[in-house]
C-alpha positions in Angstrom: -32.5 24.2 -12.9 -29.6 20.8 -13.3 -28.1 23.6 -14.9 -28.5 26.4 -12.4 -27.2 23.6 -10.0 -24.3 22.8 -12.0 -23.7 26.9 -12.3 -23.4 27.4 -8.7 -21.3 24.2 -8.4 -18.2 26.4 -10.6 -18.4 28.7 -7.4 -17.0 25.4 -5.4 -15.1 23.5 -8.1 -14.5 25.1 -11.8 -13.4 21.7 -13.1 -16.5 19.9 -12.0 -18.6 22.3 -13.6 -16.6 21.7 -16.9 -16.9 18.2 -16.6 -20.4 18.1 -15.5 -21.5 20.5 -18.1 -20.3 18.0 -20.3 -21.9 15.0 -18.9 -24.7 16.6 -16.7 -27.4 16.7 -20.0 -30.9 15.6 -19.6 -30.9 12.7 -22.4 -27.7 11.7 -20.8 -29.1 11.7 -17.1 -32.4 9.9 -18.3 -30.4 7.4 -20.5 -28.4 6.7 -17.0 -31.6 5.8 -14.8 -33.1 3.7 -18.0 -29.9 1.7 -17.7 -30.4 1.2 -14.1 -34.1 0.1 -14.3 -32.9 -2.0 -17.4 -30.2 -3.8 -14.7 -33.0 -4.0 -12.6 -35.9 -5.2 -14.0 -33.3 -8.0 -15.9 -32.4 -9.3 -12.3 -36.2 -9.1 -11.3 -36.6 -11.3 -14.8 -33.1 -13.8 -14.8 -34.8 -14.1 -10.6 -38.4 -15.2 -12.1 -37.1 -17.4 -14.8 -35.5 -19.5 -11.9 -38.7 -20.6 -10.2 -40.0 -23.8 -10.7 -42.0 -24.5 -14.0 -45.1 -27.3 -14.1 -43.2 -30.6 -14.2 -39.9 -29.5 -13.5 -37.1 -28.4 -11.1 -35.5 -25.5 -9.4 -32.7 -24.8 -6.9 -35.2 -23.2 -5.3 -37.4 -26.1 -4.3 -37.9 -27.0 -0.7 -37.3 -30.4 -1.5 -34.4 -31.9 -3.8 -36.7 -34.2 -6.0 -39.3 -32.7 -7.7 -41.3 -29.1 -6.4 -43.7 -30.2 -3.3 -46.8 -28.4 -4.1 -49.7 -26.6 -2.0 -53.2 -28.1 -0.9 -54.0 -24.6 -4.0 -51.8 -26.3 -6.7 -48.9 -23.6 -5.8 -44.9 -24.8 -5.7 -43.3 -24.8 -2.5 -40.3 -22.0 -2.8 -37.6 -21.5 -0.8 -37.9 -18.1 -0.8 -35.3 -16.9 1.7 -33.1 -18.5 -0.6 -34.3 -17.1 -3.7 -34.4 -13.5 -2.3 -30.6 -13.9 -0.7 -29.2 -15.1 -4.1 -30.8 -11.6 -5.9 -29.3 -9.5 -3.4 -25.9 -11.1 -3.3 -26.1 -10.2 -6.8 -27.1 -6.8 -6.9 -24.7 -6.2 -4.2 -22.2 -7.7 -6.6 -23.3 -5.5 -9.5 -23.5 -2.7 -7.6 -19.4 -3.0 -6.7 -18.3 -3.7 -10.5 -20.4 -0.9 -11.7 -19.4 1.9 -9.9 -15.1 1.2 -9.2 -14.9 -0.8 -12.9 -16.6 1.4 -14.6 -15.8 4.3 -13.2 -11.9 3.4 -13.2 -12.0 3.0 -16.8 -14.0 6.1 -17.2 -10.6 8.2 -15.4 -8.1 6.5 -16.6 -9.5 6.6 -20.1 -10.6 10.7 -19.4 -6.8 12.0 -18.6 -5.5 10.0 -21.9 -8.6 12.1 -24.3 -7.4 14.9 -22.2 -3.8 14.5 -22.7 -4.1 13.6 -26.1 -6.3 17.3 -26.7 -3.2 18.7 -25.1 -5.8 20.7 -22.1 -3.4 18.3 -19.3 -1.0 21.1 -19.5 -3.0 24.0 -19.8 -5.2 22.7 -16.6 -1.7 22.5 -14.9 -1.2 25.7 -15.6 -4.3 27.3 -13.8 -4.4 28.4 -10.1 -6.6 25.9 -9.0 -4.4 23.6 -6.6 -4.1 20.1 -7.6 -6.9 19.0 -5.1 -9.6 21.2 -6.5 -8.5 20.4 -10.4 -8.4 16.2 -9.5 -11.8 16.3 -7.5 -13.6 17.2 -10.0 -12.3 15.1 -12.3 -12.7 12.1 -9.8 -16.8 13.7 -9.3 -17.4 15.0 -11.9 -15.7 12.0 -14.8 -18.2 8.8 -13.0 -21.4 11.4 -12.1 -23.6 9.6 -14.3 -22.3 6.2 -12.7 -23.5 8.0 -9.2 -27.0 9.0 -11.0 -27.0 4.7 -12.3 -26.4 4.2 -8.5 -29.1 6.1 -6.9 -31.7 5.2 -9.0 -31.3 1.6 -7.6 -31.0 2.3 -3.9 -35.2 1.9 -3.7 -34.7 -1.3 -5.5 -32.2 -2.5 -3.1 -34.0 -1.7 0.1 -37.1 -3.4 -1.1 -35.0 -6.8 -1.5 -32.8 -6.5 1.8 -36.5 -5.8 3.9 -37.4 -9.2 1.8 -34.6 -10.9 3.0 -34.3 -9.0 6.5 -31.3 -7.9 6.1 -30.8 -4.8 8.6 -30.7 -1.2 7.2 -27.5 -0.3 8.9 -25.9 -2.9 6.9 -27.4 -1.5 4.1 -25.9 1.8 4.6 -22.6 -0.2 5.9 -22.8 -1.1 2.2 -22.5 2.1 0.8 -20.4 3.6 3.1 -17.8 0.9 2.0 -18.8 1.0 -1.6 -17.8 5.0 -1.9 -15.0 4.3 0.0 -14.0 2.0 -2.2 -14.9 3.8 -5.4 -12.9 7.0 -3.9 -9.7 4.6 -3.3 -9.8 3.4 -6.8 -10.2 6.2 -8.3 -7.5 7.8 -6.8 -5.7 5.3 -7.8 -6.7 5.2 -11.2 -5.4 8.7 -11.1 -2.4 8.8 -10.1 -1.3 5.6 -12.5 -3.1 7.6 -15.8 -0.5 10.2 -14.4 2.5 8.1 -13.5 2.4 5.8 -17.2 5.1 7.0 -19.3 2.2 7.2 -23.1 1.7 10.4 -23.7 -1.8 10.1 -24.9 -0.8 12.6 -28.1 2.2 10.5 -29.0 -0.1 6.8 -28.4 -3.1 8.1 -29.3 -6.3 7.6 -28.1 -7.3 4.3 -29.1 -4.3 2.7 -27.4 -5.3 5.0 -24.1 -8.7 3.4 -24.5 -7.0 -0.2 -24.4 -4.8 0.9 -21.2 -7.7 1.9 -20.1 -9.3 -1.5 -20.5 -6.1 -3.1 -19.0 -6.4 -1.4 -15.5 -10.2 -1.5 -15.8 -9.7 -5.5 -16.5 -7.1 -5.9 -13.7 -9.3 -4.3 -10.9 -12.4 -6.4 -11.9 -10.3 -9.7 -12.3 -8.1 -9.3 -8.5 -9.0 -6.1 -7.2 -12.9 -5.2 -6.5 -13.1 -9.2 -5.3 -10.3 -9.3 -3.1 -11.7 -5.7 -1.8 -15.3 -8.2 -1.1 -14.1 -11.2 0.2 -12.7 -9.2 2.9 -15.5 -7.0 3.8 -17.8 -10.0 3.3 -16.2 -12.4 5.9 -14.9 -9.4 8.2 -16.9 -6.5 8.2 -19.8 -8.1 7.7 -19.2 -11.2 9.1 -22.7 -12.5 10.2 -24.2 -11.7 7.4 -21.7 -12.8 5.0 -24.2 -15.1 3.1 -25.9 -12.4 1.4 -22.9 -10.9 -0.1 -20.4 -14.0 -0.8 -23.3 -16.3 -0.3 -21.7 -18.5 2.3 -23.2 -19.3 5.8 -22.8 -17.6 8.1 -20.6 -18.3 11.2 -20.6 -15.5 13.6 -23.4 -14.5 15.7 -24.6 -11.1 15.2 -25.1 -10.4 18.8 -21.9 -11.0 19.6 -20.2 -10.1 16.4 -18.7 -6.4 17.4 -19.2 -4.1 14.2 -17.5 -1.3 15.3 -14.3 -2.7 15.4 -14.4 -3.8 11.9 -16.0 -0.6 10.3 -13.3 1.4 12.1 -10.6 -0.6 11.0 -11.4 -0.7 7.2 -12.6 3.1 6.6 -9.1 4.0 9.2 -6.9 2.1 5.9 -9.1 3.8 3.2 -8.6 6.9 4.6 -4.1 6.5 5.1 -4.2 4.5 1.7 -6.0 7.7 -0.1 -3.9 10.1 2.0 -0.9 8.2 0.9 -2.3 8.2 -3.2 -3.0 12.1 -3.1 0.4 13.2 -1.5 1.6 10.9 -4.5 -0.9 12.8 -7.0 -0.4 16.4 -5.4 3.5 15.6 -6.2 2.9 14.2 -10.3 0.6 17.1 -10.9 2.6 19.7 -10.0 5.9 18.5 -10.5 6.0 15.8 -13.5 9.8 15.2 -13.2 9.9 14.9 -9.6 10.0 11.4 -8.1 6.4 10.1 -6.6 7.0 11.0 -3.5 9.5 12.6 -1.4 12.3 10.6 0.9 10.2 12.5 4.1 7.2 10.9 3.0 8.5 7.8 2.6 9.6 6.7 6.2 6.4 7.2 7.0 4.8 5.0 4.5 7.4 2.3 5.2 6.3 3.0 9.0 2.8 2.4 8.8 3.5 -0.8 5.6 5.1 -2.3 8.6 2.7 -2.0 11.0 0.1 -3.3 8.6 2.2 -6.5 7.8 3.2 -7.1 10.9 -0.1 -7.0 12.5 -1.7 -9.8 10.1 1.0 -11.5 10.7 1.0 -11.6 14.2 -2.5 -12.1 14.0 -2.3 -15.0 11.9 -0.1 -16.9 13.0 0.2 -18.6 16.9 3.1 -17.1 19.2 3.0 -20.7 21.0 4.5 -22.6 17.9 7.8 -21.0 17.5 8.0 -23.1 13.8 5.2 -21.3 12.8 6.0 -17.8 13.8 9.1 -18.2 12.0 7.9 -18.9 8.7 5.7 -16.1 10.0 8.8 -13.9 9.4 9.8 -15.5 6.3 6.5 -14.6 4.7 6.8 -11.2 6.0 9.9 -11.1 4.7 9.5 -12.3 1.2 6.6 -9.8 0.9 8.9 -6.7 2.5 11.2 -7.5 -0.7 8.4 -6.9 -3.1 7.5 -3.7 -0.9 10.7 -2.3 -1.1 10.8 -2.6 -4.9 8.4 -0.7 -5.1 9.7 1.8 -3.0 13.1 2.0 -5.0 10.8 2.7 -7.8 8.9 5.4 -5.9 12.2 7.0 -5.2 14.6 6.6 -7.9 16.2 9.7 -9.0 15.7 10.8 -12.8 19.2 10.8 -14.1 18.7 15.3 -15.3 18.3 15.8 -11.7 20.7 13.5 -10.2 22.9 15.6 -12.8 21.8 18.8 -11.8 22.2 17.5 -7.8 26.0 16.7 -8.9 26.6 20.1 -10.5 25.0 22.6 -8.6 25.4 21.0 -5.2 27.9 22.2 -3.8 26.0 26.0 -5.0 23.5 24.8 -1.8 26.1 23.9 0.7 25.2 27.0 3.2 22.0 26.1 2.6 21.8 23.0 3.8 24.5 23.7 6.8 22.0 26.4 8.1 19.5 23.7 8.1 21.5 21.8 10.5 23.4 23.5 12.5 22.0 27.0 13.9 24.3 29.6 13.9 24.3 29.8 17.8 25.7 25.5 18.0 28.1 26.5 14.6 31.4 26.2 16.3 34.4 26.5 14.6 35.6 23.0 15.2 32.1 21.9 13.9 32.3 24.0 10.6 35.0 21.4 9.1 32.4 19.0 9.2 29.5 20.7 8.1 29.8 19.8 4.5 30.3 16.2 5.5 26.7 16.3 7.9 25.2 18.2 5.0 25.9 16.2 2.5 23.7 13.6 4.6 20.9 15.4 5.0 20.8 16.1 1.3 21.2 12.7 1.2 18.3 11.6 3.6 16.1 14.1 3.0 17.3 16.3 -0.6 14.8 15.9 -3.5 17.3 15.4 -6.2 20.4 12.9 -4.4 20.5 9.1 -4.9 17.8 7.1 -2.9 20.7 4.4 -1.4 20.3 6.6 2.2 16.9 6.7 2.0 16.6 3.3 1.2 18.7 2.4 3.8 16.7 4.4 6.3 13.9 2.3 5.2 15.4 -0.9 6.0 16.1 -0.1 9.3 12.1 0.9 9.8 11.9 -2.9 8.6 14.4 -4.1 10.4 13.3 -2.5 13.6 9.9 -4.3 13.2 11.6 -7.5 12.7 13.3 -7.6 15.9 10.2 -7.0 17.5 8.3 -9.8 15.9 10.7 -12.1 16.8 11.7 -11.5 19.9 8.1 -12.0 20.8 8.4 -16.2 20.1 11.7 -17.1 19.4 13.7 -18.1 22.4 16.2 -20.6 20.1 19.4 -18.7 19.7 19.8 -21.1 16.6 17.1 -19.8 14.8 17.4 -16.1 15.5 20.6 -16.5 14.5 18.7 -18.0 10.8 16.6 -15.2 11.1 18.9 -12.3 11.9 21.1 -13.3 8.7 18.1 -13.6 6.4 17.1 -9.3 7.3 20.6 -9.3 7.1 21.0 -10.8 3.5 17.0 -9.3 2.3 18.7 -5.8 3.0 21.6 -6.6 1.2 19.7 -7.1 -1.9 17.2 -4.8 -1.7 20.5 -1.8 -1.5 22.2 -3.1 -4.6 18.9 -3.4 -6.4 18.6 0.6 -5.2 22.0 1.1 -6.4 21.9 -0.9 -9.4 19.0 1.1 -10.8 20.2 4.4 -10.0 23.0 3.4 -12.1 21.2 2.1 -15.0 18.8 5.6 -14.6 22.6 7.6 -14.9 22.7 6.0 -18.1 21.6 7.5 -22.0 17.9 8.0 -22.4 18.1 5.5 -25.7 19.9 2.9 -23.6 18.3 3.3 -20.2 16.4 0.2 -21.0 18.9 -2.3 -21.6 20.7 -0.6 -18.8 18.1 -1.6 -16.4 17.3 -5.1 -18.2 20.9 -5.7 -18.1 22.0 -4.8 -14.8 18.9 -5.3 -12.1 17.4 -8.1 -14.0 20.9 -9.7 -14.2 20.7 -9.3 -10.6 17.5 -10.7 -9.9 18.0 -13.3 -12.3 21.4 -15.2 -12.6 21.1 -16.4 -9.3 18.1 -18.9 -10.2 20.0 -19.4 -13.3 23.1 -20.3 -11.5 21.0 -22.9 -9.3 19.7 -24.2 -12.3 23.0 -25.5 -13.6 25.2 -26.4 -9.9 21.8 -28.7 -8.2 23.5 -31.6 -9.0 26.9 -31.5 -9.4 27.5 -28.2 -6.8 24.9 -28.5 -4.2 26.6 -26.5 -2.4 27.7 -23.7 -5.0 23.7 -23.8 -5.1 22.7 -23.5 -2.0 25.4 -20.3 -1.7 23.6 -18.9 -5.0 20.0 -19.4 -3.4 21.1 -16.5 -0.7 21.4 -14.0 -3.8 18.2 -14.3 -4.7 15.6 -12.3 -4.6 13.2 -14.5 -2.4 16.3 -15.8 0.3 14.0 -16.5 2.7 13.3 -19.8 1.8 16.7 -20.5 2.9 15.6 -20.3 6.5 13.1 -23.2 6.0 16.1 -25.1 4.8 18.2 -23.7 8.0 19.0 -27.6 8.5 21.0 -28.0 5.5 22.9 -24.4 5.3 25.8 -23.5 8.0 26.2 -20.2 9.6 29.5 -19.9 7.9 28.3 -20.5 4.4 25.8 -17.7 5.0 28.4 -15.8 6.6 30.0 -15.8 3.3 27.4 -14.4 0.9 27.0 -11.5 3.3 30.2 -10.5 3.3 29.9 -10.8 -0.9 27.1 -8.8 -0.6 28.6 -6.2 1.2 31.4 -6.8 -1.2 29.4 -5.7 -4.4 27.3 -3.3 -2.9 30.8 -1.3 -2.0 31.2 -2.1 -5.7 28.0 -0.5 -6.8 27.8 2.5 -4.9 31.8 3.1 -5.7 30.3 2.7 -9.3 27.9 4.9 -8.8 29.7 8.1 -7.2 32.2 7.9 -9.9 29.5 8.3 -12.4 27.9 11.2 -10.4 31.3 13.0 -10.1 31.8 12.6 -13.7 28.4 14.2 -15.0 28.9 16.9 -12.3 31.8 18.4 -14.3 30.8 20.9 -16.0 30.8 20.9 -19.8 34.0 24.4 -19.6 35.7 21.9 -17.3 35.4 19.0 -19.3 37.0 20.9 -21.9 39.9 22.4 -20.4 41.3 19.0 -19.0 41.0 17.6 -22.4 
């Protein structure tokens, strides 16, 4: 019967059927159920051993002294605390067992596919990326799903014992499924983005890499996910998830808003990950996201960051809002560093763009202006407009203009926050200057990284470290060297660090002339870096025949 069900699944998703056939065997299914039951028995035995024994003490005694007994000679036990601790352990085990184990299995499976050479074969199949990858996502951890389902009856029994509403139990599994889907999708994307092909590094190194990724998930992502849901999504029942006493009355708590917020953000994050997965699966050499997608992603991230910042800050206190703006800027530095990595174009794509861009001018021009609007006085401007259009939305053009447009989105969002509470012109001017400095540094880093990616493959890692690493670390070295002898120079160099907003916390000691000089210096560095980038692109764009004729 199980084989018949798997065969029916092949009509809907052939990749899922392939994964299930290799895993859904009677022995494997029974083993998954047996392991789940053994873990449940282990939990029961562990907590049973925590009960008070003769002449002993237990944390579940109703008194701090030796456990008293009732008239029948039985120990008086705090059964509510005993059951509450048991369900708390069960919640954490389910969360870790499904998410962390699934991330490991998916990452290791993709490395095995690459090691066997079947991943490229799967890419060539007529199935869509969604069909293939969703089959992986559902099929590879399928035995984990069986183990979790086997634990549901025990979970319901324990929840009933602690008077935990069944809708909270249902909510837990919805949140667990949403977190698992997002984690699994991120694991698939991470496996595709890693530049360690399985057939080169071997299957064992792929397993080690999978352990590293799952370890990071276990140490950071799952605890953060549980903390958020414990204190926000299930706030009145946080005791059954994190052990803390609830500070919110369940009768007055509106559970719809936190659930809707969580599920909406899980869906949006999953959407962006799957957009990147689709590109990486069918176009391994393309950027992770397109320039057009980056604008929507930046808008979403800015709304999220600013929403949290305004929620956590008090609009009546200018100093607190000033610090909030600084935190937004510092966090955006990390966001844009990731965005630079997502949008950076490879050397070969840049060479192709520089060499063959003039052949595409007419096609781009037709997109910029319709034939009815192409007046004679506009035709002279069409090449420039076509170039701008290509820099904004093109797949192979440098990402500098796209990064600048994303920074414009960040600047508009930051101005909105500053306008809410910075009534002081001095505070507003320092905040505005800090935003300009932050944007300048991000554009400079993006340009330097693009220049480094134009190096030959053998020199590329050195180029990235030499250019981008020096731009980030050299100011810190200068600060350490001049902090005592030339404190003004040290303050000036502080404006060139990746976290220039730290200046604003000490704005009393900085003059606007010093900040203005730093901004002009950054603009000069950006101009020189872009001139060098344009020169290299022009040189690489020349055909080999033309290069020989000019020698």
